[in-house]
N, C-alpha and C positions, 0 to 999 in steps of 0.2 A: 504494500500500500504506500503510495508516494506522498511523503509529508509536504511536498511543495504545492500540492493541489490547492491548499487553502491560503497560500502565502499572500496572494494579491488582496484578499479582503481582510487580512489580519496584520497588515504592515504596522510596525511600531513607528512612532513619530521620530525616533532617533534613527537616522539613515544608516548608521554603523551597525545597528541592531535590527535584525529581521526576525520576526516572530511568526511561526506557523504552527499547525497542529497535525498530529498523526492519530488516527483511530487505532487503538491497540486491542479493543474488545467490543462486543455488543452484549447488552444485558438482555434479560428474558423478554423485555418489551420491544426488543429490536432497535434500541437506541445505542448509538455509538458512544463509547467512552474515550474521550480525547485527552491527549497529553500535549502540553505546549513544548515547543522546541525554540530555543533562543540561539540565534547564530550571530556572533559578533566578529567583525573583521574590518581592518583598515586597508585591505587589498594590498598588503605587503607580503613578500615571500617569507615563509616560516612554517613551523609545524602545525598540523591540525590536531586539536585537542578535543576529546569528547568526555563530558562529565555527566553522570546520571545519579539520581538519588531515589531512595525509597522503593527499590525493587521488592523489599520486604515491607509490608504495609505499616508495621509499627515502628520502623526505623526512619524517623522523620527529621532528625537534626540536619541531614544533608540539604533539606529544602531551604533552611535559613542560611546555610553556607552559600548556596547558589544565589540567594537574594543578595547577600553581601558581595559576592563576586560580581554580579551584574552592576551593582552600584559603584563598586571600585573601578571596574573596567571602563566606565563612562569617561574617566579622566586619565586613562592610560592608553598609549598607542600599542596596538597589537600587531605582532608579526605572525602571519598565518591566519588561522581561524580557530575560534573557540565555540564549541557547540554544547549547550547546557540543556539538560532534560530533567527538570524536577518532577517529583512525584510520578515516576515513570510507570507505576503500577496502581492505577486508581481503583482497580478491583480489590486488591489487598488492603488498601487504605480504608476502604469502606466496610470491611468485614469486622463487625463489632460484636462483642458479647459483654453486655453491661458496659463497664467503663474500660474494658480491655480491647485492643485491636488484635484480632487473630489473623494477621496478615503474612505469615511465613509460608503457608502452604495453600495451594489451590484447594478450596473446600470440596470440589466435586470429586477429584481423584487423589488428593493427598500429595500432589507433586510439589516439591520445593520450587518456589517462584524463581529461584536463581540457578536452576539446573537443566534448562531446556534449550541450551544453545547448540549450534551445529559445530561439529568437528569430525573430520574423517582423515586419519593419518595416511591411508592408502591413496586418497585423492591428492593429498599434498605431494606424495612421492611420485605419483603419475605425472603431475604437472612438472615437477623437478626434472623428470626424464626428458621433457620436451625442450629444456633450456640448453643452449649451446655455450661453450666456453667463451665465446666472443660477446655474449649478451651482457650489457652493463646492469648495475643494480637498479637504476631508475626504470629501465625497460622491463626488467623482471618484475619489479614491484607493481608497476601499472598493470601488466598482464595478469599477475596472480590475483590482484584485487578484483579485476573484472571477472575472472573465473570463479573466485570464491563468492562474490556477490550473486552470481548466477546459480551457484550450488545452494545458497540460502533460499533464493527465490524458488528453485525447483523443490526444495523441501517444503516450503509454504504451500505450493500448489499440488503436492502429491495427492492422488485421488482418494485415499482413505481418510484424509483429514488429520487434524492434530488436536491434542488437548489444549485447553485455554492457556496454560502456563507456557507451553512450547510456542504457540502462536505469538504470544506477547514477547517472549524472549527473542525469537527470530526477527521480529520487526525492529526491536531495539538493536540487535546485532547488525542489521543492515545499516543503521545509522553509525554504529561504533566502528565498523570494520575499516572505514576509510581513514580513520584517525591514526596519527603517529603515537599519541599518548592517550590512554584510556584510564579514567579515574572513576571507580564505582564506589559511591559513598554509602556506607552501612553504619549500623550501630549494634552493640552487643546488648544482652539483657540488662545487667548492671555492669558498666564497663568503663575502663580507662581507654585513652586513645592509643591505637596501634595500627600498623600498616602491614599488609601482605605484599611481599616483593619476590618475584621469581629469582631463583638462584643466579641465573645468567646476568641479571641486572642488579646485582648486590650493591654496586657502587651508588645506585639511585637512593639508597637509604639516607645519605647525607644531603640530598636535595629536599627532603621533607623535614619540617620542624615538628617531628613526631618522635617521642622518646623510645618507643618500643617497636621493633621490626621483626616480623616473622618471615623467614626465607623458605619459600615453597619450591618443590621440584618443578622442573621445566616440562611438566606433563599435564594432560587434560584431566580434570576431575569434575567438570560440569559447569563451573562458574563463569561469569562474563570475562573476568580478567584473563583466565586461562583460554577461553574461546578466542580472545583477541591476540594473545602472544604466542600460543602454542603452534598455530599454523606457520607463523614466521620463523619461529625457532626450529621447527621440524624442517622447513624448507632450507634454512641456512645450513643445518647439519647435513642434509642430504646432498646439497650442492658442494659443500666442503669435501665430503667423501668422494664425490664424483671427480672433482677438478683439482683437489688438493690445494685449495686456496680458501681464505676466509671470506665470508659474506656477512654484511651487517645492514639490514633493511631499516634499522632505526625505529622499530616499533616496540613500545613497552606498555604494559598494562598493570594496574595496581588496584587492590581493594583497600580503602581507607575506612577504618572503624572510628567513627566520630562520637565516642561516648555512648550513653545509655539510650535504649529504645524508649518510646513513649515520652520523650523529653525534648522540648525546644528551649534553647538557651541562646538568646540573641548575642550576648556578650561573648560567649564561647564561640559562637558561629563566626563572629568577626575575626577571632584568632585563627579559627580553622581556615577561613578564606585567605587570610594573610599567609598561612602556611602553603596553601595551594599556589598563591601568587608567587611566593618565593620559589616553588618548584618550577613554575612556568618561566620565571626570570632566568633560572639556572639552565633551562633547556631551550632558550632562544625564542620563547613565546611572547615576550614583552620588550618593547623598545622604550626603556626608561631614560628620562632626561636627568642629567646630574642636578639640575636646578629644581627638580620636583620636591614637594614637601615630604613625600613618602617614597622611600626607596625599598623595594621588596627584594629579599634575599633569604636563603635558608638560615635559620637561627644557629648560633654557636651554642651547642648543648651536648650533654652526654646522651648517646644513643646506645641502647642495648639490643642485641640481636639474639635470635634463637632459630635453629633449623626446625622445620615442621615436625620432624620425628621426635624432637625434644619438647614439643608443645603438648603438655600432658593434661588429661582430664582427671579430676579427682571426684570420685563417686562416693555416695553415702551407702553404707550397708544397712542403715536403719531408716525406717519410715517414721514420720512424726512432724513436729513443728521445729523449724530450724532457726537458730541465731547465727548470722554470718559475722564472725569475729575479726576478720581482716578485710581491708578494703582493696579494691582493684588498684594495682600499681604499688602496693606496699611490699617491701622486702621482708620475707618470712624465713626464719631459720627452721631447720629440721626439728620436728617434735613439738613445735608451737601449735597451740590450739587454733584451728581455722574455723570450726563451726561446732555448735552444740545442738543436739537433736533431742527434743522432749517427747517421750512416749506416754501418751495419755492413759494407757492401760496400766501403767506402773508408777503412777504418781505417789503411791504409798510405800514404795520400797526403793532400794538402791539402783534399780534398773531404770529409774525415771529419766535420767539424762545420760546421753552418750556423747563423748567428745570425738571429733574428727581432727586428727593431727597431721601436720605437714610431713609427708614421707621423705622429703629432702629439702635443701634450701631452694626457694622458689619465689616467683613473683606472680601473683594472680592477675590475670588480665580482665576477667569478668566472672560474675557468679549468677546462679539461677535467680530469677526475679521473685519467686514466691517463697513465703515463709512456711508453707506446708509441702512436704516432699514424700514421695514413695521411696522404698528401698531401691537402690540402683539408679537414683536420680543423679545427673551431673551437677555437682555443687559448684565447682570452680574449673576454669581452664587456666593453665599456669605455664609460665616460662620455667624451664629447668635447663641446667648446663648452658646458661646464657653467657654472653661475651660482649665486650665493647666493640662498637662498630666504628 
């Protein structure tokens, strides 16, 4: 579905900023659910950047980050183009149960809203086999983008149809796959800020003003960031093996965890936006004047990293009512109490309260949002064996 169809009747008054809409779903009444797309450009050469928020309906802080980005970019010259897609999953945002947003899974079939993107390793390799040693990176990049966009379109049009989550994901992927940098804005349940970075782009950690970095394998596990960087990484590796030379198509994608879900904080959103602007400045997306009142750059700060295999989940063996005793981002020593679980059936004896202790030195990134838990519930997700970046 072409997002440019509605551009003419939805033009923004700022000529640098074009606003259009894309229909990502239809409700049972047959009405389209539209998502706004903000494109900002000064028609200067530079990278294309794609930023989306709220693919999980309860993860709303990214929307206020995009609000701050749009306002800040009014006064900054842009090199390349920035595409901003807030509240990209209006279905998930509107799935409410009382005061809670149940927007992580498609309610019809249980699919995670962030796991329906397209990737096919064999198709990447088949394309790579058509490349000659004389083809330059610019030519290869343009041809591969064209083919991959057609593969996504073929997936959308396949005769058996697709589930709602996959339809929505593929339409967003069509927007994102033309970008050189993709930022997917998320939130944890109760969370501190952290960023997922592919291992091949480890140096990008210092371009974000985010203290905690998770380095993920260069493989596809279903999320948008992986759907955007894995095809290029796979193509680079295949061509390297064929021609015994390095290729770099300059495409990177990241998932940014911007605090806790069900929370909007405008002041923190301004800081998050400044962090993203620092990343853009570091990667050639902003043409900053030395005389400007504000100069964006990555913060000088301590950054801690962990490989995904050492990003551990702490479960509770006990059901009951839980007190979370340590906060996200806190440094915890082995043996310290992280949670206390109250068993209602044993209030009159010594089994009333169980302690959950840290199995090693760690830093929790997030914890479960509810004070009532079943046995086997994920209480915390934690950095272990972490290191300075």
